[in-house]
C-alpha positions in Angstrom: -0.3 -0.1 -0.3 1.5 3.1 -0.8 2.0 6.4 1.5 0.1 9.4 1.5 3.1 11.4 0.9 5.0 10.4 -2.3 8.9 10.2 -1.9 10.7 11.9 -4.3 14.7 11.5 -5.9 16.8 14.0 -3.7 20.2 15.7 -5.2 18.8 15.3 -9.1 21.7 17.2 -11.0 19.5 19.9 -12.8 22.5 20.3 -15.6 22.3 16.7 -16.2 18.8 16.4 -16.4 18.5 19.2 -18.8 18.1 17.8 -22.8 15.4 15.7 -24.4 13.2 13.3 -22.9 10.3 11.2 -25.1 7.3 10.2 -23.3 7.1 6.5 -23.2 3.9 6.1 -21.5 1.9 8.4 -19.3 -1.5 8.6 -17.3 -1.9 12.0 -19.4 -2.7 15.6 -17.8 -6.0 16.8 -19.6 -4.5 19.2 -21.9 -2.5 16.6 -23.3 -3.7 15.7 -26.6 -5.2 12.2 -27.2 -3.9 11.4 -30.3 -0.2 12.6 -29.6 2.7 10.9 -31.2 6.5 11.3 -30.7 5.7 13.3 -27.6 8.5 14.8 -25.7 9.8 17.3 -23.5 13.1 19.8 -23.7 14.6 21.2 -20.8 16.9 24.0 -21.1 18.5 25.4 -17.6 18.1 29.1 -17.3 20.8 31.7 -15.7 18.0 32.3 -13.3 18.3 28.4 -12.2 14.2 27.9 -13.6 14.0 25.5 -16.5 12.7 26.4 -19.5 10.0 23.7 -20.7 9.4 22.6 -24.2 6.6 19.9 -24.7 6.1 18.9 -28.2 3.5 16.4 -29.6 2.7 15.5 -33.3 -1.2 15.2 -34.0 -2.7 14.7 -37.6 0.7 15.1 -38.7 1.0 18.6 -37.3 3.5 19.6 -34.5 1.9 21.0 -31.4 3.7 22.6 -28.7 3.5 24.1 -25.5 6.5 26.2 -23.9 6.7 26.7 -20.0 8.7 27.3 -16.8 9.7 24.8 -14.0 11.1 25.7 -11.1 11.8 24.0 -7.5 9.0 24.1 -5.1 11.8 25.1 -1.9 14.7 25.9 -3.6 16.6 25.1 -0.7 15.4 21.6 0.0 17.5 19.0 -2.4 14.1 17.0 -3.2 13.3 16.9 -6.9 9.7 18.3 -6.1 9.3 21.3 -8.9 6.4 23.2 -10.4 5.9 23.8 -14.1 4.0 26.5 -15.2 2.4 27.1 -18.6 0.0 30.2 -20.0 -2.9 28.8 -22.0 -4.2 28.7 -24.4 -0.7 28.4 -26.5 -1.9 30.8 -29.0 -3.0 33.6 -27.0 -1.2 33.0 -23.7 -3.0 34.7 -20.9 -4.0 32.3 -18.2 -0.9 30.4 -16.3 -1.7 27.3 -15.1 0.7 25.6 -12.7 1.6 21.8 -11.9 3.3 19.6 -9.9 6.5 17.8 -11.3 8.1 15.4 -9.0 10.9 13.1 -9.8 10.2 9.6 -8.5 12.4 7.8 -10.0 15.6 8.7 -11.8 18.5 6.0 -13.1 22.1 6.8 -12.1 22.8 7.7 -15.7 20.2 9.9 -16.4 18.6 8.1 -19.0 15.0 7.1 -17.8 12.7 8.6 -15.3 9.3 8.3 -13.5 7.6 11.6 -13.0 4.6 12.1 -11.2 2.6 14.2 -8.9 1.4 14.4 -5.4 -2.7 13.4 -6.2 -1.2 10.7 -8.4 -3.8 11.1 -11.4 -1.0 12.0 -13.7 2.0 9.9 -14.3 4.9 10.2 -16.9 7.5 7.4 -17.8 10.3 9.2 -19.7 13.6 7.9 -21.4 16.3 9.7 -23.5 15.5 7.5 -26.0 11.9 7.0 -27.7 12.2 3.2 -26.7 13.0 1.8 -23.5 13.9 -2.0 -22.7 11.2 -3.7 -21.6 12.8 -4.9 -18.3 13.3 -0.9 -17.3 9.8 -0.4 -18.2 8.4 -3.0 -15.7 10.6 -1.6 -13.2 9.2 1.8 -13.5 5.6 0.4 -13.8 6.5 -2.0 -10.4 7.9 1.5 -8.8 4.3 3.3 -10.3 2.3 0.5 -8.8 4.4 0.6 -5.2 3.7 4.3 -4.8 0.2 4.3 -5.5 -0.2 4.4 -9.1 -3.4 2.9 -11.2 -0.9 1.6 -13.5 -3.6 0.2 -15.6 -4.7 3.6 -16.9 -1.1 4.1 -18.5 -1.1 4.6 -22.3 1.9 4.2 -24.1 3.3 6.7 -26.6 3.8 5.8 -30.2 7.1 6.8 -31.5 8.2 6.8 -35.3 11.9 5.8 -36.1 13.4 8.2 -36.4 11.8 11.1 -34.5 10.5 13.6 -36.3 12.7 16.8 -36.2 11.2 20.1 -34.8 12.9 22.2 -37.4 10.9 22.2 -40.5 7.7 20.6 -39.0 4.4 21.4 -40.1 2.8 23.2 -37.1 -0.3 23.4 -35.2 -0.2 27.2 -35.6 -3.9 28.2 -34.1 -3.3 25.6 -30.9 -6.2 23.5 -31.8 -4.5 20.2 -30.3 -4.9 21.9 -26.8 -8.7 22.7 -27.5 -9.0 19.5 -28.8 -7.8 17.8 -26.0 -10.6 19.3 -23.3 -13.1 17.9 -25.3 -12.0 14.7 -26.3 -12.2 11.5 -23.7 
């Protein structure tokens, strides 16, 4: 049985954590496109210690994206509890939306991670590559289950090989993926 409070990784080296991470599976947030493929996040450390977040996904052959900022909940703590803030809708960024980004597991080589929220409603399995070994995947599923996630709600994310490039990708310039995601089940 899971404890009420989720334990998070301590001592994450943010510099090593930066770069691109592919979503392998998720219990997605309601703002994520339901038919997204090649979903990934790219993190860049800002001079002020915050993190620039670029989330990308492809729906119907077009690249949708949203940018935000992540920051430590308690700058003095060594716990990997972050908040991430996006402005929505992406095509007219006026409403700030924040969410929890807690690193629940991170391997020693910073190649795969389990990200969750204290509500246990959303979960992400991330990897530096767009594929993960079955043994690693099962290890992360087991960890998620141990801390109280309903892993039956996990959806695997489809990826192409090779993954699409951001440059010159046909873009969803109207941010319709975000609007559609609200109304889709």
